[in-house]
C-alpha positions in Angstrom: 0.0 0.0 0.0 2.9 2.4 0.7 4.2 1.8 -2.8 0.8 2.7 -4.2 0.5 5.8 -2.0 3.9 7.1 -3.1 3.1 6.4 -6.8 -0.2 8.2 -6.6 1.4 11.2 -5.0 4.0 11.5 -7.7 1.4 10.9 -10.4 -0.7 13.8 -9.1 2.4 16.1 -9.2 3.1 15.0 -12.7 -0.2 16.4 -13.9 0.1 19.7 -12.2 3.6 20.2 -13.6 4.3 23.4 -15.5 5.6 21.4 -18.4 2.1 20.4 -19.3 1.7 23.9 -20.8 3.0 22.4 -24.0 -0.2 20.4 -24.1 -1.8 23.5 -25.6 0.5 23.2 -28.6 -0.2 19.5 -28.9 -4.0 20.1 -28.8 -3.8 22.9 -31.4 -1.7 20.6 -33.6 -4.3 17.8 -33.2 -7.1 20.2 -34.1 -5.4 21.5 -37.2 -4.0 18.2 -38.4 -6.8 15.7 -37.4 -10.1 17.3 -36.4 -10.4 20.1 -38.9 -9.7 17.9 -41.9 -12.5 15.5 -40.8 -14.9 18.4 -40.4 -13.9 19.8 -43.8 -14.5 16.4 -45.4 -17.9 16.2 -43.8 -18.8 19.7 -45.1 -17.6 18.7 -48.6 -19.1 15.2 -49.0 -22.6 15.7 -47.5 -23.8 18.3 -50.0 -22.1 16.4 -52.9 -24.0 13.2 -51.8 -27.2 15.2 -51.6 -26.7 16.3 -55.2 -26.5 12.7 -56.2 -29.6 11.9 -54.3 -27.8 10.0 -51.5 -28.0 10.5 -47.8 -24.6 10.5 -46.0 -24.3 10.9 -42.2 -22.0 13.8 -41.7 -21.4 13.2 -38.1 -18.0 11.8 -36.9 -17.5 9.4 -34.0 -15.8 11.0 -31.0 -13.4 8.0 -31.1 -12.3 8.5 -34.7 -9.8 11.3 -34.2 -8.1 9.2 -31.5 -7.8 6.3 -34.0 -6.2 8.7 -36.5 -3.8 10.0 -33.9 -2.2 6.6 -33.6 -2.2 6.1 -37.4 -0.9 9.5 -38.6 2.8 9.9 -39.2 3.2 13.5 -38.1 1.2 13.1 -34.9 2.8 9.7 -34.0 6.0 11.7 -33.9 4.6 14.5 -31.8 2.9 12.3 -29.1 6.1 10.6 -27.9 8.0 13.9 -27.9 5.2 15.3 -25.8 5.7 12.4 -23.4 9.4 13.1 -23.2 8.7 16.7 -22.1 6.3 15.5 -19.5 8.8 12.9 -18.2 11.8 15.3 -18.4 11.7 15.8 -14.6 11.2 12.1 -13.9 12.2 10.7 -11.5 11.6 13.6 -9.2 14.2 14.7 -6.7 12.1 17.0 -4.5 12.3 16.9 -0.7 9.4 14.5 -0.5 11.2 12.1 -2.8 14.4 12.2 -0.8 12.3 11.3 2.2 10.9 8.4 0.3 14.4 7.2 -0.5 15.3 7.1 3.2 12.2 5.1 4.2 12.0 2.9 1.1 14.2 0.1 -0.2 15.7 0.8 -3.7 13.6 -2.0 -5.1 10.4 -0.6 -3.7 11.3 2.8 -5.1 11.9 1.4 -8.6 8.6 -0.4 -8.5 6.8 2.8 -7.4 8.4 4.7 -10.3 7.3 1.9 -12.7 3.7 2.4 -11.5 4.0 6.2 -12.1 5.1 5.5 -15.7 2.2 3.2 -16.3 -0.3 5.6 -14.7 1.1 8.6 -16.6 1.0 6.7 -19.9 -2.6 5.6 -19.4 -3.9 9.0 -18.2 -2.1 10.9 -20.9 -3.6 8.6 -23.6 -7.1 8.9 -22.2 -6.9 12.7 -21.9 -5.6 13.1 -25.4 -8.4 10.9 -26.7 -11.1 12.8 -24.8 -9.8 16.2 -26.0 -9.6 15.1 -29.6 -13.2 13.9 -29.5 -14.5 17.0 -27.7 -13.0 19.2 -30.4 -15.4 17.8 -33.0 -18.1 19.9 -31.5 -21.5 19.7 -33.2 -20.1 17.1 -35.7 -19.5 14.6 -32.9 -21.5 11.4 -32.5 -21.1 8.5 -30.0 -21.4 5.9 -32.7 -18.7 3.3 -33.2 -18.2 3.3 -37.0 -15.8 4.9 -39.5 -17.1 8.2 -40.9 -18.9 7.8 -44.2 -17.6 11.1 -45.3 -14.1 9.5 -45.4 -14.9 6.0 -46.4 -17.1 7.3 -49.3 -14.9 10.2 -50.1 -13.4 8.8 -53.3 -16.8 7.7 -54.5 -17.8 11.3 -54.8 -14.4 12.8 -55.6 -12.7 10.1 -57.7 -9.9 12.4 -58.8 -8.7 13.4 -55.4 -6.8 10.2 -54.3 -4.1 12.3 -52.7 -6.4 14.2 -50.4 -4.9 14.5 -46.9 -8.0 13.3 -45.0 -7.6 9.9 -46.7 -4.2 9.5 -45.0 -5.8 10.0 -41.6 -8.1 7.1 -42.2 -6.4 4.9 -44.9 -8.1 2.0 -46.7 -5.5 -0.3 -45.1 -7.2 0.5 -41.8 -10.9 0.4 -42.4 -10.7 -2.5 -44.9 -8.8 -4.7 -42.4 -9.9 -3.7 -38.9 -13.3 -3.1 -37.5 -13.8 0.3 -35.8 -13.8 -1.3 -32.3 -10.7 -3.3 -33.0 -8.9 -0.3 -34.4 -9.8 1.7 -31.3 -8.7 -0.9 -28.9 -5.4 -1.6 -30.7 -4.6 2.1 -31.1 -5.1 2.7 -27.4 -3.2 -0.4 -26.1 -0.2 0.1 -28.5 0.1 3.8 -27.8 0.0 3.1 -24.0 2.7 0.4 -24.4 4.9 2.7 -26.5 4.7 5.4 -23.8 5.5 2.9 -21.1 8.5 1.6 -23.0 9.9 5.1 -23.5 9.3 5.7 -19.7 11.1 2.5 -18.8 14.1 3.5 -20.8 14.3 6.8 -19.0 13.9 5.0 -15.6 16.7 2.6 -16.3 19.2 5.2 -17.3 18.1 7.4 -14.3 18.8 4.4 -12.0 22.4 4.2 -13.4 22.8 8.0 -13.0 22.7 8.6 -16.8 19.2 9.9 -17.3 20.2 12.2 -20.2 21.3 9.2 -22.1 17.9 7.7 -21.7 16.2 10.8 -23.0 18.6 10.9 -25.9 18.0 7.2 -26.7 14.2 7.8 -26.7 14.7 10.8 -29.0 16.8 8.8 -31.4 14.2 6.0 -31.4 11.4 8.4 -32.1 13.0 10.4 -34.9 14.8 7.4 -36.4 11.6 5.4 -36.4 9.7 8.2 -38.0 12.3 8.6 -40.8 12.4 4.8 -41.4 8.6 4.6 -41.5 8.2 7.5 -43.8 10.8 5.9 -46.2 9.1 2.6 -45.7 12.4 0.7 -45.1 12.1 -2.9 -43.9 14.4 -1.9 -40.9 11.6 0.3 -39.5 10.3 -2.6 -37.4 13.2 -2.4 -35.0 11.9 1.0 -33.9 8.8 1.5 -31.7 7.0 4.0 -34.0 5.7 1.8 -36.8 4.3 -0.7 -34.3 1.6 1.7 -33.1 0.4 2.4 -36.7 -2.1 -0.3 -37.3 -2.5 0.1 -41.1 1.2 -0.5 -41.6 0.6 -4.0 -40.5 -1.7 -4.8 -43.5 -1.9 -4.7 -47.3 -4.2 -2.1 -48.7 -6.9 -4.4 -50.0 -6.0 -8.1 -49.3 -6.4 -9.3 -45.7 -2.7 -10.2 -45.7 -0.6 -8.9 -42.8 2.8 -7.4 -43.6 3.7 -7.7 -39.9 1.5 -9.5 -37.3 -0.1 -7.3 -34.7 0.8 -9.8 -32.0 4.4 -9.2 -33.0 4.0 -5.5 -32.1 2.6 -6.4 -28.7 5.5 -8.8 -28.1 7.9 -6.1 -29.2 6.7 -3.6 -26.6 6.2 -6.2 -23.8 9.7 -7.6 -24.3 11.2 -4.1 -24.3 9.3 -3.1 -21.1 10.2 -6.3 -19.4 13.9 -5.9 -20.4 14.3 -2.3 -19.1 12.1 -3.0 -16.1 14.3 -6.0 -15.0 17.5 -4.0 -15.7 16.1 -1.2 -13.4 15.4 -3.6 -10.6 18.8 -5.3 -11.1 20.8 -2.1 -11.0 18.7 -0.5 -8.3 20.5 -2.6 -5.6 23.9 -2.3 -7.1 24.1 1.4 -7.7 21.6 3.1 -5.5 22.9 2.1 -2.1 24.5 5.2 -0.7 22.1 8.0 -1.3 19.2 9.1 -3.4 21.3 12.1 -4.4 23.1 9.8 -6.7 20.0 10.2 -9.0 
């Protein structure tokens, strides 16, 4: 119970941190790059369908922007960078934390920090999802289906295959995954990616080299984004493509390029590895004082 109490206390301080001011920039980016294109597509397709005598539901599921968040190249780069900013002061070294080090064993401290990472990852993902849905405003619906204004876009505008909104909800995604499955996988894979990046920072903090952990995360994020954009086969060694569901499938045929279960194993193996290393080195290197952090 003491571990949970300490973890909860630090988690609360994480979300009243001044670094969260950057969330305003993130939300603005999400609105411009995700929400506004969906709204524009709705305003464009509905009247066109009406001209053809068809009825198209112009509303957009509140969950759809979140699905696009995990499947958009630009945003999939920004979200982990946002996490790095939030975790830049992690683990905390305030007076309360030094008191914890005195009363706690190093193993218990590491476990409490792991719980903070998990909690931060889940809460951030949920808040980002809620905010992206709320920004839909009057276009929002609570249905769980892909927007007809996107899935039927090319039917009414056949010559606009390069339209940006089609990249937010690619055919690889809605042809291969149901809406509920895409939502679930997007949430779980994004949370696991956040936890992995947090575990890397924790391990290097334990061995007194936190800056190397932040640098490694940054290299993995940027390198993965570049490899994914270039569509190199080597991209699968980076975390980034594993969160993009449509990359796992062919465009039309239900044939996986990379199995989804492989992405889950990738993240779980990485989390387990850095978690065990943190526990192992906690006893060896954090014996004298918490100030070694």
